[in-house]
N, C-alpha and C positions, 0 to 999 in steps of 0.2 A: 195220838198226838196230844201234847199239852203245851200250854203257853203260859209263861210266868210274866204276868203283866207288871209285877213290881220291879222287874229288871229292865223292861223295855225303855228305850230312850226316844221313841217316836220317829225313827228313821223310815219306817213303813216300807222297807225293802221287800218284806213278805207280801205286801199288797200288790207290788209290781210283778213279783215272781209267780204268785198264785192268786189272782184277784177273785176267783170264784170261791176261795176258802178264807181269805182275810180281807177285812175292810176297815177303814178308819171312819168313825162317825163323830161329828163334833170336832173339838180341837185335837184331842189325842186319845179317844176311846177306841181301842182295837177290839174288833169282834172277830172270832175265828170259828171255823167249822170244827167242832169237837169230835165229830165222828165221820171223817171223810171216807169215801168209798175206797176200797183196796186198789182199784184201778187208777186212782188219783195219787197214789203214793209218790210217784216221780215228781209231780207238781209240788207236793208238800216238802219233799226233800230239796227241791230247788229253792224254796222259800227258806228252809233251814240253813242252806249254804249261803244264801244272800244276806242273811241277818248278821249284822256286825257285832251283836252281843248275844250271849247264850240265852235267848228267850224261848225258842221253840225246842221241844224235845219230841223226837220221833222214835217211838218204840221199835226196837229191832235193828237200829242202825249203829249200835255200839256206843251210843251217847247217853244211855240211861244213867242218871245219877251224876252226869258230868257237870 
């Protein structure tokens, strides 16, 4: 998983979809789990789907380079 912080708009939908992997600190500083466990993939994909802008990239879901 990778997160492009330059594209993010601060909606924080990922934080609601997978709070154990994404969190906001301060005004808009997003922190993400760069190496989530394989068994948490469904949670990461829910966060990817919930994000209204292409910030999160999940390897292996057909969206690499999108």
